[in-house]
N, C-alpha and C positions, 0 to 999 in steps of 0.2 A: 707390376712398380707404379709408384705414385712418384711423380715430379713436380716440383713447384718451380715455376720457370721466373726469372727475372732478369732484366740487364739497367743498367745506369743509375748504381745508386750513390755515385758522385760525391762519395766522403760525408752523407748526410747520416750523421748516429740517429737520428729522430725515425727516418723513414727504413731507415735499416732493422732497428727495433721493432717497428709496426711490421717489416715484411717476418721475422723470423718467429714474431709471435702467431702469424697467419701462418709460415712453416708448420708450427707446432699445430695447433688449430687443426689443419688440413691434414696431420698424420700422413705427411709427404716421406718419403725413403729417402730422397736426394734433391738439393738443393743445385737447382744449374744456373748459372750466372754468367751470362753475353757478354761480360766487360763493363768497364769503365767504373771501377769499383770506390776508388779512394780519393781520385783528385776529380774538381769541378771542372777544371779547362777554362784557357782563355774563352771560350765562345758562350758559356753559361754561365748564367747571374750565381752568387754561391747558396746552396739550398739551404733547407730549414736544419738548425742545427748543427753546421758544416763541421765536424770533428774530425778527420781521417784516423787520428790513433784511436778513439774510439770505434769507429766504424772495424778498422782491421780486429781490434781486440774482440768485440761483438762476433765477429765472423772466424775467426779461428776458433771459438769454443765450437765451433760446426765443422771442421776442419775435415772430419772423417765422411760427410756424407754432402759436401760441396765439390762439384765440377765446373771448372773454371774457364773460360778462354780471355785473350788479351783485349782488352778496347784500345782505341786510339789514343785515350788517356791514362793509361795504366803504364807503370814505367820499371825499369830494373830496381829501382830505390823503394816501389809497392812490395813486391816480390820478398825484398828483404825482410819486410815486416809482415807477411803472411803466412802461415802454417801450410798452404796447399797452393798448388801450382797454378799459375796465372798466365803464364806465357806462350800457351802454343794459340795461332790464330785460326784453329778450329779442333775441333771432335767430332769424334761419329759415333753414337754409340747406338746398340740394338735392343728394343727394349718391347715388349710385348709381340714380338713377328713383327714390329718396325722399325725402319732405319732412320734415325734424327741426325742431322747434320747440324750443329753450333757453331757459332761464330760471331763474330761482333757485327759485321757487315762495313766495316770500310776498307778493309783487305779483298773478302771475298763478297762483293756487294751484292743485293738480290737481282739487279740489272744484269749482271756478269758474274753467275753462282757458279761453284766451282760443278763438274758432272755430277749428275745423279739420278739414279734412277725412278723410272713412277713409283707412284705410292711413298715417298719418301718427304718428309717434311725438313724444310727448310728454315732454322730459327734463327733469328738477327735479332739486335739492340740497335743502337749508335742513332735511331735518329728520333728518338724518345718519343714516337707516337704508333699505336697499337695497329698491326695489318693483319687482314686475313683474307687472303687470295692464294686461288690457285691457278699455275700454268703449267701445261704439258703432264698434267696428273700427278704433280709436285705441289704439297701445300708451303707457301711462303708467310711465317708468322712471325710476328715479332709483339712483345706483351705489351711495349711500350714503354716508359721510363716508372722506376718505382718511386723517384724522389723528386724529379724535372720534367714533369710531364710537357711537351709542346703541342700548339697548336690548341684544338679543342678538348684535346684528352685528359684523362686523368690519372693519377697515380695508381700505377696498375700491374698485375703479373697474371701469368697463366698456371694452370694446372693440367698435368698429361697423367692419363691414367686409360688402357686399355684403348689406345688408339684414338680417342676423345681429346681435345685440348677446349679448356674453358678458361675463358679469358673474365679477370676479377680486378674490380677495383681494389685499393689497397684495404677495405675495410671487411673485403671478403667475397662481396654482391657479387654474382654472375652478372655478364652483360652481353659476351658472345661466345660462341661455341664452332669447333673446326674436327672435323672427324678426319684419320685417316684411312682409306679404303685397301683392305686385306688383298 
């Protein structure tokens, strides 16, 4: 399976459009979204082309391939306009013989993650900064924000295939990598 993993779209029609272009170009099987899809939140500036309704419409076209978790800016109202579930605080996926734990990072922050076995990947968003670190045999990965990167980071996402995570900027250029060990 090939997954495209992204977080923190915050209602940006512009960056959602770019991300969906990358999804098609990457020939991914699934789009894994780590929360904060439609609303920009009170701590963030408005993203480029802030348009939650258009963002929802674009994402709904991909409803059959999206798996998403709830972010701190996502609400029951957002769920009413989305045709795929977003209200789970975490998801557990098994792919290519590996365990992938998906969460936004606000309820289960990487400093206090849910229990996971060694060899797992803990995928989270929330902080808008890419993370690639290993602790106690577990990969902690954050794709950064597709729409509102923070710090010195760029608009970005990740691709997962055969145990390897590739970090890419929104144009599709790779800039980092991490691998799970069997």
